[in-house]
C-alpha positions, 0 to 999 in steps of 0.5 A: 529556443523557448518562445520569446527568447532571442539569440541575442539576449537568451532571456526575456524582460522580467517585468514586462514581456511586451518590452521584448529582449533586453541586455542584462546589467547583472549576471550570476557568478561564472555566467559570462565574461567579456573578452577582446584585444587591442593593438598598442604601441609601447616604448620598451628599452627605448624601442617603440614596439607594437604589441597585442593586449588581451582584455577579459572582464568577469561580468559578475564582479566586473574584475578585469584581467589584461595581459600583453603579448608580442604577437597575435597568433591563434595560440595566443587567444587560446592562452589568453582564455586559459590565463584569464580562467586561472585568474578568475578561479575557473571557466565561465559558462559563456564568453562575450566578444566583439572580435 
């Protein structure tokens, strides 16, 4: 890692290196997308059901992709990324996640 870069941002502040690391608010096309999921309770055909919802957002355009699933196995996570890549038109260089 180049001197001054941090594992958190991977970049230095563009105007003043004395300010240290920062979180960029703009991204290059295909650079990164954010991924997370949530647990929701919905009513389906009159039955209260717990579902898992994938949330992906392309950082460049802020375009969202949301998909509901009945369960949360590891395969669901892999499939969620695959479907998000297809929706966004291809894979990105990095994925940011809080999960």
